[in-house]
C-alpha positions in Angstrom: 63.3 92.3 91.9 66.4 91.2 89.8 66.1 91.4 85.8 66.7 87.3 86.1 63.7 87.6 88.5 61.8 89.6 85.6 62.6 87.2 82.9 61.9 84.1 84.8 58.5 85.6 85.3 58.0 86.5 81.7 59.0 83.1 80.7 56.8 81.5 83.1 54.0 83.6 81.6 54.4 82.9 78.2 54.8 79.3 78.9 51.4 79.2 80.4 49.5 81.5 77.8 51.2 79.1 75.4 49.9 75.8 77.2 46.1 77.5 77.7 46.1 78.5 74.1 47.2 75.0 73.4 44.9 73.2 75.6 42.0 75.3 74.0 42.7 74.8 70.5 43.9 70.7 70.9 41.8 69.7 68.2 43.1 72.2 65.8 46.5 71.8 66.9 46.4 67.9 66.8 44.8 68.4 63.1 47.2 70.5 62.0 50.3 68.1 63.1 48.9 65.1 61.8 48.6 67.7 58.6 52.1 68.7 58.4 
């Protein structure tokens, strides 16, 4: 694999984990957003 492919995979995994984290803590995130 090329470096570009590895970077794309890393970004995809980061985006997926971030999305999963946000969904699992959606209420807390919404409360924090409203609080700010």
